[in-house]
N, C-alpha and C positions, 0 to 999 in steps of 0.2 A: 416280290411282294409290293414293291412300289407301284407296278402296273396294276396289280390287283386293287390296292387301296385307291388309286386314282380313278379307276372305273367304278368302284363302289361308291365313291363320293359323287362322281359325275351323274350316274344313273339313279342310284337309290338315295343319295344324300346322307349316307351313314359315314361316320368318322372311323369306326372300327368294326371288326367282326367278332362274333361270339366264339368261344372255344367249343368245338375244334373246327369251326368253319374254314379258317385259313388253311389248316392242314389238309382238309378234304379238297378244297379248291386247288391247292398246289398239286395234290395227287392226280386230280382229273386233268389238269393242264399238262402233266407229264404223260398223259394217255395210259395210265395204269388202270387195271381193273380194280373195282372197289365194291365192298359191301358195307353199307351205312345203315345202322339201326339207330334211329334218332326219334325221340318222343314227339308226339303231335305238338305243333307250335314251336318246335325247336329251330326253325329256320332252314329246313333242308332244301327248299326250292332255290334259295340263293346259291346253295352249294353247287348246283349244276347250271343255273342260269348265268352266273358271272363267268365261269370258264367258257361258256358258249360264245360270249361276246369277245373274248380274248383269243379265240381260235379262228382258224382260216375257213373251215368248212361249216357244215350244218350239224347241229345236235338234234337227234331224234328223241323225243320224250314220249315213252309209251305208258299210257295212263288208263285206268279202268273206268273212270266216271266222267261223263260229259260235264257235270257241274264243276268238277275239279279243274278240268282243262280250260273251260271257258273263263272261269274266274282268274286263273293265272295268266292266260293270254291277254285278256282285257287289261289287266294291270300292267303287263309288259308294253302293250301298244301305247297306253297312256304315257309311259316313260320314254317312248320313242324307240323301243326295241323292235327289230324286224322279226316278229314272231307270227306263226301261222297255226291253223287248227284244222284237223280233219277228223270227222266222225260221221256216223250214219245219219244223224239228224241235220247235217249241213245241207243247205239248198244246192242243187246241181251247179248253178252259176257261180256260187261262192267257192265250191269245191274246185271247179275248173280254174278259177283265178288263182287259188292257192297253189295248185299244181304248176301253173305257169310261172309263178314267183319262185317255186322250188327249182324248176328246170333252168331258170335264168339266174340262179345263184343269188337271189335277193333275200333269202331267209337265213337267220342265225339259229333259230329254234323252231322246230316243227313238232307240235303235239298231236299224237294220234292214239286212237283206241287200238288195242291189239288186233281186233277184227278188221278194222279199216286198214291198218298197216299191211295185212296179208291179203287185201283185196287186189284183184288183178291190175286195175289201172294205176293204183298207188305203187304197188310192188314194181311194176315196169319202170316207173319214173325213178324209183330208188336205185334200181340196177343200172341206170345210165352210167357208163364208165367215166363221164365227165363230171358227175356229181360227187363232190368230196364230202364224205360223212366222217366226222371226227369221232363221235361216240354215240352209243346207245344208252339212254337213261331208262331203266325199268323202275317206274314209280309204283308204290304200293306192291312191292314184290311178294308180300305175304299172300297175295291172291293166287299164287301157284301152289300154295301149301295148305292153307286152312280150309277145311271142308265145311264151311258154313255158308251163309247167304252171299258172302263176298267172293267165293271161289269162281275163278274164270278158267275153263279148260284150255282156252287159247294160249294162256300164259305158259303152259307146258311145252309149247312149240317154239318159244322164243329163243331157246338155246341153240337152235339151228340157224338163226338169222345171220349172225356175224359171218360165219364161214361161207354161207351162200352169197351174201353181199360181196365179200372180198373176191370171190371167184369172178365177179363181173367188173372188178376195178383194176387199175394198173398194178403191175408187179410191185410188191413192197408196201402196198397199202396197209395201214394199221387202223383198226377201229376198236376202241376200248368200250367196256361195258361197266356201268355203275348201277348197282341195285340199291334202291332206297326203300325202307319200310320203318314203321314205328313199332312193330311188334314181331319179334322173331326170337324164339328160345333157341338154345344151342342146336337141337335137332333140326329146326326149321332153317337155321343158318346153313347147315350142311346141305340140306335139300336145295336151297336157293343156289348155293355155290355149284352144286353138281348139275342141276337142271339147266342153269344158264351157262354152264361150261366156263366159269370164271377162271382166269389164268393167274394163279398166285395172287389173289386179290388182297389189297390193303384193307384192313378191317377197322371200322370206327363203330364201337359198340357202346352207346350211351344208355344209362339207366332210365327206365320209364318213370321214375319217382318224381312226383310233383308235390312239393311240400305245402303249396297253397291250396291243394285240393283235398277237401274233407270227404271221406267215404262213409256211407252208412247203408244198412240193409234193414228193411222192415218186413217181417213175415205177416202175411195177410190170411184171414180165415174165410172171407166171403167176397163176392164180386162188389157189393156195395162198400165194403170196408176198403177195398183197393181204391175205389174212386174217391172216397172221403179222405183217405190218407194222402192221396195225390193233391187234393185241393188244399189241405192244410200246408203241404210243402210249397205249392205255388204261391200261396198267400203270404209266405214269409218274404217273398221277393217282389213286391209291387213295382210294376213298370220296369223290371229288370229282365234282360234277355235270358232265354233258356231254350231247352229242347226237351221234348218228351218222346222217348223211343218206344215203339210197339213192334209186334212181330208180324202183323198181317195188315193188308190194305183195308179190309173191312173194319178192323178195330180202329185204324187211323181215322177213317171217315166218321165212324160212330162217335168216337171219343171227342174229336174236334167239334162236331156238331153239339154235343152235350155241353162242352165247356164254353162254346160261343153263346149258347142259350143263357148262360149265367152272366154274360157280358164281357167275357175275355176276348182279346184281340188275337185270334189264332186261326189256323187252317190246317187241313190235312195234306200231307205230302207223301207220295209213294210212286213207284215206277209205272203205275197204270195211268198216270196223268199225261197229258200231251206235253211235248217238250216246251211249248210256249208257256203252258200253265206252270210247269216246274221252274222255269227261269223267272217268271213273275213272282212266284212265292219266295224264291231265294232272294231276289232283290228287295222284296218287301220286308223280309226278316233282317237282311243286312242293314237296311236303312232305318229300321226301328218301327216301321208301320205295323208289323206284327210283333207282339211281345215274344211269342214262342210259336213253334211249329210242332204238330203231332205227326211224327214221321216214322217210316220204316228205315232200315239200314241204308236205303238208297240216298239218304240225305246226309250231308255234312262233310264227307271225305274231301279234303282239300279246300273247303270254303273257309276263308280266313276272317274271323270275327273275334276281336280281342276281348271284348267285354261281356262274354257269356258267363253269367254268374251261377247258373245251376243247370244240371242235367238230371232228368228223371227217367228211369227205366220202368215203364208201366208193366212190361214183361221182361223177364231175364233173357239175355241173348243166349244163343246156342253155345258160343265159344268164348273163352276168356279173352282171346285176342280181339274179338269184335268189341267186347266190353271196354277194354283199355283204350281202343281206338276212339270209341264214342265218348267216354268220360274225358278224354284228352281235349275235347273241343271246348271245355270250360276253363276259364281262368288263364287264357293265354297272355293276358297283360300282367300276370304275376300277382294279382289281387286275390284275396280269399274267395273261394268258390266251393260249391257243394254238389255231390253226386249221390242221388238216392236210388236204390234198387228195391222194387217191390216184388216179393216172391210169395207164392203160396206156402203155407207151413208144410214142413217136411213130410208128414204122413199123408197129406192130401185127402184125408177122410171126408172133410166137408167141402173142399174146393180143390179138385184134382186137375185144374186147367193146365198149369205149367207142366205137370208130369205128362199129360196127354199130348201136349204140343211137342215136347221133346221126343216122345215115343213116335209121333208122326214123322219127325225129321229123321230119326235114326232108321226108321223103316224105309224111308225114301232112299237113304244112302245104301241100305241093304239091297234095294231093287237095282241100283247101279252096279253093285258087286255081282249080282246074279246075271245082269246083262253082260258084264265084262267077262265072266267065266264062260258064258255061252258064246260070246264073240271069239274068245281065245281058241275055241275048237273049230271055228269056221273061217277065221281071218286068213286071207292069202298071205304068202310069205313076204310080199311087198305090195304096196298099193298107194293110191292117191286118196287124200282125205275126203275130197268132194265125192268121189265114187263110193267110198265106204259109208259116208253119211247118207247117201241116197239108198244104199242097201240096208243099212241098220239105223232105224230111227233112234234119236237120242244117243248116238254113238260117241259124241264128242267127249263126254265125261267118262264113258267106258274106256275109250282110248287113253285118256289121262291115267286111269287106274292101271291099265296094262303097262303104261310107261312107268308108273310108280313101282311096279314089281319087276321091272326089267324085262318084260315080255316083248317090248318093241323099242326101237330107237328112231329118231327123226333124222333122215338123211338130209332133207331140206325142210323148211317150214310146211311144205305141202305133201311130202312123200315120206312114208315110213318103211321100215323093214323089220321083220320079225328077228329076234335075237335067239340064238340057240345056246342055252346055258347048261343043258344036260340035267336040269332038275326042274321040278314043278314050281310054279310061283307060290310064294309064301303068303297066301291070302289071309291065313289065320293071324300072322304077325301084323299085317297092315290093318285088318279089322280091329285087332287089339289096340293098336296105336290110336286109331280114330275113336274107339270107344273110351279110351283114357282121356282124350281131349273133351269128349262130351260130358265126362264126369267132373271136369274142373270147375264149372260154374256152380253146380249143386254143392260141391265141397266148399267153394268160396263163401256161399250163402250161409252154410252152417258152421264154418270154421270159427273156433272160439278165440283164436289169437288175432294179432294185428292184421288188419285188412291189407295194408300196403306191404307188409312183410310177406304175406302169402303171394301177392302179385309179383313182387320182385323175385321170389324164389322160383315161381312158375316160369318166369322168363329168363332164368339163368343169371339174374343179377342179385344173388343172395347177399344180404348185408354181411360185412366182415365180422360183426359181433353177434353171437348167437342169441343174446337177450335184447337185441335192438327192437325198438318200437317207434312208430311214427309219432305217437302222442296226439294224433288229430282225428283218427277214425272213431267210429262209434264203439268199437271194442276197447280201444285204448282209453277213451274218455270214461267209459263205464267202469273200468277197473281203477 
């Protein structure tokens, strides 16, 4: 612990760690596998960055979003940490330089997207017998579980990485895995543990409860009512930072233009923008040039801004896990903050937009189920994923579904084999589980009890007292 605190003071300038950061850091330094569920803004990055500096080899951080990686790597470089970054948007010359630094053992932390990790040039470097890899950090591990807009099928192949890498390393090599997420209910925790093949992991499960965050839901009857309610909410926080979440790129652009026309300093952010435009908008919001951003779920994950006072969901998210991730970007400094969700009234008679949008999403998931069942009849007993993706368009998600029901296993991150279980896949059970997840947000909207109590129960952090209430959400204050 003396070494830990000395490095903490030297690099970050902190005198002490939060609970349970010290225990997590000690666990990772012992090269034990770990599953860490820590709320947004809880300081999880430090839990794997600090052990990386005290270890001999390199720590690979596998992360789903470019903005998340760039933000963290830039902060580390400013602190003098030997950190690198690889993703699809990196220029070729910069990518080559990072790979040279990796090969010459000049990096302590290397951040990669899962797709870049499994690209041929990067994978070949990682399999170099001389390259010592201490641990794999799987950040935002919920991306392999939650079938919302944040699902990444490549995450399902990450469980085969450790065993494949060790085969190329000297005898006795040990590589640990630490999975981090802000949202994982008990079933999701089991899935993460199984898919990543964690070996008797230490578990650190923190409650997502944020007592400084006030939650409220307003039911809307018309499109104009939705906009006017949003304006009233924004005007409560003049010159204070916030975020507006929408569900589509078109809505992001249209709403931002409408709000800018009334004089607000805002802009639209979505995955359709160029990488340069996205980085510029992120910087403008972080620096305060933009009061708020109208964004899709592509924005915010991993971007650290402490003084966000408000979050508005112009549309409800598909999944409760996405909602709790997004509201967690407010109030990281511990000061009072507010999250408002706008939802069409439950019958949808006058304004059925939310119901139609959810139906579109569930139907798209059903199409993947149909593709997966069709592939199950044609899929060879073993194969290479690149070959299969050429043969079956959009097969990445279908392969993930087949993996979910035990129809295939990954021998390496690139090759699968069919499994013979003697029974048909239980597609009905998997569909039922997904449909239950899709019902959680509508239930949260209409739930008559404490908002925070519903969230805590949904994520397996049920309060000890059955009559517990947060006293801060709209339901508690109304009663």
